[in-house]
C-alpha positions as CSV (number, residue, x, y, z in Angstrom):
1,M,-0.1,0.0,0.2
2,L,2.7,2.4,0.7
3,R,4.6,1.8,-2.4
4,F,1.4,2.3,-4.4
5,L,0.5,5.6,-2.8
6,A,4.3,6.7,-3.4
7,E,4.4,5.3,-7.1
8,R,1.2,5.8,-8.1
9,C,-0.5,8.7,-6.1
10,G,2.4,11.1,-5.5
11,F,2.7,11.1,-1.8
12,T,6.6,12.1,-0.9
13,V,6.9,11.8,3.0
14,F,6.3,8.6,5.1
15,A,5.3,10.0,8.7
16,M,4.9,7.7,11.8
17,E,3.9,7.7,15.5
18,F,7.8,8.1,15.9
19,G,9.6,10.5,18.0
20,F,10.0,13.9,16.2
21,S,13.6,14.1,17.4
22,E,14.4,10.6,16.7
23,A,13.2,10.4,13.4
24,F,16.1,12.9,11.8
25,P,18.7,10.5,11.9
26,L,16.8,7.7,10.9
27,D,15.6,9.4,7.8
28,R,19.5,10.1,6.9
29,W,19.9,6.3,7.3
30,L,16.8,5.7,5.0
31,Q,17.9,7.9,2.4
32,G,21.6,6.2,2.1
33,E,23.7,7.0,4.8
34,G,26.0,4.5,6.4
35,H,25.9,0.6,5.7
36,D,22.6,-1.6,5.5
37,G,23.2,-3.4,8.8
38,D,23.5,0.4,10.7
39,L,19.6,0.4,11.5
40,A,20.1,-0.1,15.5
41,K,22.8,2.8,15.2
42,A,20.6,5.1,13.5
43,S,17.6,4.2,15.8
44,R,17.5,1.9,18.4
45,A,13.6,2.5,19.0
46,A,13.1,1.4,15.0
47,A,15.3,-1.7,15.4
48,E,13.5,-3.0,18.7
49,W,9.9,-1.9,18.6
50,G,8.6,-3.8,15.5
51,A,9.5,-1.4,12.6
52,A,12.7,-3.1,11.4
53,D,11.5,-4.7,8.5
54,L,9.3,-1.6,7.5
55,M,12.7,0.5,7.6
56,H,15.1,-2.0,5.6
57,W,12.0,-2.1,2.9
58,L,12.2,1.6,3.0
59,R,15.8,1.8,2.6
60,H,15.7,-0.5,-0.6
61,H,12.7,1.5,-1.8
62,N,14.5,4.5,-1.7
63,R,17.8,3.1,-3.2
64,T,15.8,1.5,-6.1
65,S,12.6,3.4,-7.0
66,G,12.0,6.4,-8.9
67,H,9.4,7.7,-6.1
68,P,11.7,7.8,-2.6
69,L,9.8,8.9,0.6
70,R,11.6,11.1,3.1
71,F,10.6,9.8,6.7
72,A,9.1,12.1,9.4
73,G,8.6,11.5,13.3
74,L,5.5,13.3,14.8
75,D,5.7,12.1,18.3
76,L,6.9,13.0,22.0
77,P,10.6,11.1,22.8
78,E,9.9,7.4,23.0
79,A,6.4,8.1,23.2
80,G,6.5,10.4,26.2
81,G,8.8,8.3,28.3
82,A,12.5,10.3,27.9
83,L,13.6,13.6,27.5
84,R,17.0,13.2,26.5
85,P,16.3,12.3,22.7
86,A,14.7,15.6,22.3
87,L,17.0,17.7,24.4
88,E,20.6,16.1,23.8
89,P,20.4,17.9,20.4
90,V,19.1,21.4,21.9
91,A,22.3,21.0,24.2
92,E,24.5,20.7,21.0
93,Y,22.6,23.5,19.5
94,L,22.9,25.9,22.4
95,R,26.5,25.1,22.7
96,E,26.9,27.2,19.6
97,V,24.3,30.0,19.6
98,D,24.1,30.5,23.3
99,P,26.1,28.6,25.8
100,D,24.9,30.8,28.9
101,A,21.3,28.9,28.5
102,L,23.0,25.7,28.7
103,H,22.4,25.4,32.4
104,L,18.6,25.3,31.8
105,V,18.9,22.1,29.5
106,D,21.4,20.5,32.0
107,T,18.8,21.1,34.9
108,V,16.1,19.4,33.3
109,L,18.1,16.6,32.2
110,E,19.4,16.2,35.7
111,I,16.2,16.0,37.2
112,G,14.8,13.9,34.3
113,D,17.7,11.2,35.3
114,R,16.4,10.8,38.6
115,F,13.3,9.1,37.4
116,L,13.2,8.3,33.7
117,E,16.4,5.6,33.9
118,G,14.8,2.3,32.5
119,C,11.7,3.7,31.4
120,G,10.8,2.9,27.7
121,S,7.2,4.7,27.5
122,G,4.8,7.1,29.0
123,A,3.0,4.1,30.9
124,A,6.0,3.9,32.6
125,A,7.4,7.1,33.0
126,A,4.4,8.8,34.5
127,P,4.1,6.7,37.5
128,A,8.1,7.3,38.1
129,W,7.2,11.0,37.7
130,A,4.8,10.5,40.5
131,G,7.6,9.5,42.9
132,L,9.5,12.8,42.4
133,E,9.2,15.5,45.3
134,A,6.6,18.1,44.4
135,A,9.5,20.8,44.1
136,E,11.4,18.4,41.8
137,Q,8.2,18.3,39.6
138,N,7.5,22.0,39.6
139,E,11.3,22.8,39.0
140,L,11.0,20.6,35.9
141,T,8.1,22.5,34.6
142,A,9.7,25.7,35.2
143,T,12.7,25.0,33.8
144,L,11.4,23.9,30.6
145,A,8.9,26.7,30.4
146,R,11.8,29.2,30.7
147,L,14.0,27.3,27.9
148,L,11.2,27.5,25.4
149,L,10.2,31.1,26.4
150,R,13.7,32.2,26.1
151,L,14.2,30.3,22.2
152,R,10.8,32.0,21.2
153,A,12.0,35.7,22.5
154,V,15.6,35.5,21.2
155,E,14.7,33.7,17.7
156,P,16.1,36.7,15.6
157,L,19.8,36.2,17.4
158,Y,19.8,32.5,17.2
159,V,18.7,32.6,13.4
160,S,21.3,35.1,12.7
161,R,23.9,32.4,14.4
162,S,22.4,29.1,12.9
163,G,19.9,29.8,10.4
164,Q,16.1,29.3,10.5
165,S,16.0,25.8,9.7
166,R,18.1,24.3,12.5
167,F,16.4,26.7,14.9
168,D,13.2,25.7,14.0
169,V,14.1,22.4,14.7
170,A,15.4,23.2,18.1
171,R,12.4,24.9,19.1
172,R,10.4,22.0,18.2
173,R,12.4,19.9,20.4
174,V,12.1,21.8,23.2
175,E,8.0,21.9,22.6
176,A,8.2,18.1,22.7
177,A,9.9,18.2,26.1
178,C,7.4,20.4,27.4
179,H,4.5,18.3,26.1
180,T,6.3,15.3,27.6
181,D,6.2,17.0,31.0
182,Y,2.9,17.7,31.1
183,M,2.0,14.1,30.0
184,F,3.9,12.7,32.9
185,Q,1.2,14.3,34.9
186,A,-1.8,13.8,32.9
187,A,-1.0,9.9,32.6
188,N,-0.4,9.9,36.1
189,A,-3.9,11.5,37.2
190,L,-5.4,9.4,34.6
191,M,-4.1,6.3,36.3
192,S,-4.9,7.6,39.5
193,G,-8.5,8.6,38.6
194,R,-7.5,12.2,39.0
195,A,-7.8,12.9,35.5
196,L,-8.8,16.4,34.1
197,A,-11.6,15.6,30.9
198,A,-9.6,15.4,27.5
199,D,-6.4,16.0,29.2
200,L,-4.3,13.2,27.2
201,S,-5.1,15.2,24.4
202,V,-2.0,17.4,24.7
203,R,0.3,14.4,23.1
204,E,-2.3,14.5,20.3
205,I,-1.9,18.3,19.6
206,Y,1.8,17.7,19.8
207,L,1.1,14.9,17.0
208,A,-1.0,17.0,14.7
209,E,1.2,20.2,14.9
210,S,4.2,18.2,13.9
211,V,2.2,17.0,10.9
212,R,1.6,20.5,10.3
213,W,5.4,21.8,11.0
214,H,6.5,18.9,8.4
215,L,4.0,20.2,5.8
216,D,5.3,23.8,6.5
217,H,8.9,23.0,6.0
218,A,8.4,20.7,3.0
219,E,8.3,21.7,-0.7
220,P,4.9,22.6,-2.0
221,G,2.5,20.2,-3.1
222,T,3.9,17.6,-0.6
223,R,1.7,14.6,0.3
224,I,2.2,12.5,3.6
225,V,1.1,9.2,4.4
226,L,0.6,8.8,8.2
227,A,0.6,5.7,9.9
228,A,-0.4,5.6,13.5
229,H,-2.9,3.8,15.8
230,N,-6.8,3.9,15.1
231,N,-7.2,6.1,18.1
232,H,-4.6,8.7,17.0
233,I,-6.0,9.1,13.4
234,H,-9.4,9.1,14.8
235,K,-11.7,12.4,13.6
236,T,-13.9,12.2,16.5
237,A,-13.5,12.8,20.2
238,F,-14.0,9.7,23.0
239,S,-13.3,8.2,25.9
240,L,-11.8,4.8,27.2
241,D,-12.4,2.9,30.5
242,F,-10.8,5.0,32.8
243,G,-13.6,6.2,35.2
244,G,-15.8,7.7,32.4
245,G,-15.5,10.9,30.9
246,L,-13.8,12.3,27.8
247,T,-10.4,11.1,27.6
248,T,-9.1,12.9,24.6
249,L,-9.4,14.7,21.7
250,P,-7.5,13.0,19.2
251,M,-4.8,14.0,16.6
252,G,-7.1,13.3,13.7
253,R,-9.4,15.8,15.3
254,H,-7.1,18.3,15.2
255,L,-5.7,17.5,11.7
256,Q,-9.3,17.6,10.3
257,R,-9.6,21.1,11.7
258,M,-6.3,22.1,10.1
259,L,-6.8,20.5,6.8
260,G,-10.2,19.8,6.2
261,Q,-11.0,17.5,3.1
262,D,-7.2,17.1,2.9
263,Y,-7.2,14.9,5.4
264,R,-8.6,11.1,4.9
265,T,-8.3,8.4,7.6
266,V,-8.5,4.6,6.8
267,A,-8.7,2.4,10.1
268,L,-7.0,-1.0,10.2
269,V,-9.2,-3.6,11.6
270,H,-9.1,-7.5,11.9
271,T,-11.6,-10.0,12.3
272,A,-10.0,-12.7,14.4
273,D,-11.0,-14.4,17.4
274,H,-7.5,-13.2,19.7
275,V,-5.6,-10.2,19.5
276,P,-2.2,-9.4,21.4
277,E,-3.1,-7.2,24.3
278,M,-1.1,-4.7,26.5
279,Y,-1.8,-5.6,30.5
280,P,-0.2,-3.2,32.9
281,D,3.3,-4.5,34.3
282,P,5.5,-2.0,36.4
283,S,8.2,-4.6,36.3
284,A,8.3,-4.0,32.6
285,A,10.3,-0.8,31.0
286,V,7.4,0.1,28.8
287,G,5.1,-0.2,31.7
288,F,2.8,-3.0,30.3
289,A,3.5,-6.6,28.8
290,L,1.8,-8.4,26.0
291,A,0.1,-11.4,25.8
292,E,-2.7,-13.1,23.7
293,A,-6.5,-12.3,24.7
294,P,-9.4,-14.1,23.2
295,L,-12.1,-11.9,21.9
296,E,-15.9,-12.1,22.5
297,P,-18.0,-12.0,19.3
298,A,-17.9,-8.7,17.5
299,A,-20.9,-6.6,19.0
300,P,-23.8,-5.9,16.8
301,G,-23.2,-2.5,15.0
302,S,-19.6,-2.7,15.0
303,V,-17.5,-2.8,11.7
304,E,-16.4,-6.2,12.6
305,A,-19.7,-7.5,13.0
306,A,-20.9,-6.2,9.6
307,L,-17.7,-7.6,7.8
308,T,-18.8,-10.9,9.3
309,D,-22.5,-10.7,8.3
310,A,-21.3,-9.9,4.9
311,G,-19.6,-13.1,4.4
312,L,-16.4,-11.1,4.4
313,A,-14.5,-12.0,7.5
314,D,-11.9,-14.4,5.8
315,R,-11.0,-11.6,3.3
316,I,-8.7,-8.6,2.9
317,T,-11.3,-5.8,2.6
318,L,-11.2,-2.2,1.8
319,T,-14.4,-0.3,2.7
320,D,-15.7,3.2,1.5
321,L,-17.1,4.3,4.5
322,R,-18.4,7.8,3.1
323,H,-21.5,6.6,2.0
324,A,-22.2,4.3,4.5
325,P,-25.9,4.0,5.7
326,R,-27.6,6.1,8.6
327,D,-30.8,5.6,10.4
328,E,-33.9,8.3,9.9
329,Q,-32.4,11.0,12.2
330,G,-29.1,10.6,10.3
331,V,-27.1,8.4,12.6
332,P,-24.4,5.9,11.2
333,L,-25.7,2.7,11.7
334,L,-22.1,1.5,12.2
335,N,-21.6,2.6,15.7
336,G,-18.4,0.3,17.0
337,I,-15.0,-0.7,16.5
338,R,-12.6,-2.9,18.1
339,F,-10.0,-1.0,20.4
340,Q,-7.6,-4.0,20.8
341,S,-9.6,-6.5,22.9
342,S,-12.0,-4.3,23.8
343,H,-15.0,-2.3,22.0
344,L,-15.1,1.5,21.6
345,S,-18.4,3.2,20.8
346,T,-18.4,5.8,18.1
347,P,-19.9,6.9,15.1
348,V,-17.5,5.1,12.7
349,P,-18.3,7.0,9.3
350,E,-17.4,10.1,11.1
351,A,-14.4,8.9,12.8
352,F,-13.0,7.0,9.3
353,D,-13.2,7.6,5.8
354,A,-12.5,3.9,5.2
355,V,-11.5,0.5,6.8
356,L,-9.0,-1.8,5.5
357,A,-9.9,-5.3,7.3
358,V,-7.6,-8.3,7.4
359,P,-8.8,-11.9,8.7
360,T,-5.9,-12.5,10.9
361,V,-3.5,-10.8,13.4
362,T,-0.3,-11.7,14.8
363,R,2.6,-10.8,17.5
364,D,5.6,-9.3,16.0
365,R,8.1,-11.8,18.2
366,T,10.8,-9.2,17.4
367,V,9.4,-6.6,19.8
368,R,10.6,-7.9,23.3
369,F,8.3,-7.2,26.0
C-alpha cells in the first residue's frame, strides 16, 4: 500500500507515530547514509519496536525506486517516556548559539535522569514521575517553560547564528520536552482516577502540529502518508475505560480542523478471534506486557460484525465509509470498532473515511516486552 501511494498517487513523505527528534538520524539512514546493517545505530527504537522490516524495506525502496520517500517523526520522545532524545540535540545547538543557556537543559536532564532511567514509554514514566518530590516536579516544568520562552524571545539572535531551519528544529524539540512533561502529570492523574477531561489531548495536539510543521517545512504540494494507531487518526473525540468521561481529542480531530477534506483516514481492523493485548506491568520497561487475549464475538453495529455478516471475515477488504448507511435521524448504523481486545463505541463513518480489514493478526516476536 505504501509503495502504491508513493508510486501511483504522488505521496513523498512517510510519517509515523515515532519521535519527532529521533526521526532525523533515521531519515538520513533511510536516504542511504551508512550501511544496511546500521539501523540500530540510526534508531534503537526502530530496530527494537517492530519497525525493522519496514525500515529496511524503505531504505531499499529509496535506493531502487524513482519515487523515494522522506521519513518524518511526529511524536514525543519514546512515546512520552524520555527527555534526552529531544534535549540532547538542543544542548548541542545551544553550545553553538547560546552557551549561557545550557544550564537550563542541564537542569532538566539532571531531574529527568532521577526518574526516567529504565523507562521505555509514557506508561512507565508517569508513575516514576509521581515519585519525585513536588519541588522537583515544579522545577522541571518551570525550567522547561523558561527554556522555551527564551528560544521564542531571542529567535532573531539564534537564527542569525544558525539559520532558520536549525532554529525551527531546536524549538520543536523543546516543545516536545514541554509536552512530555505535561503528559507525565496527565497520564499519572488518569491512572490515579484524578484526570481532567480530555487531558491526554496534549500528546495528540503535539502529533497533529508536527504534521503541520513538516508540511510547512516541505516543498509545496507535499503529500504525507501517516501511520498511527486508530485511536490517534480518529476524527471524533472519545472516551476509554478509565472511570468514564472524555479522555482525549485525538490527533485526527485536530488534523481535520487544520486540513479539512485534505485529511483522510483509513482504519485498520481485523476479524480474528484473538489479539495481542497490552496489560499493565510495573516491572516492564515500557510499563506493560503483551499477551494473547481471546475475543468475544464482535458487537452488533460494529465494523467487525458487519464484515462477518456480509461473509467477508475471511478476506482482506477495503470499505469506503463515506456513504455508509444511516438511520432516519442521520445517525450512522456503524457505531463501534474494536480497540485491541475491547470495544469502542463511536460513529465509525464520522471517525474514518474507510476501513482496511484483514482476517488474521499475529504478534511480532521481535518486540521483546
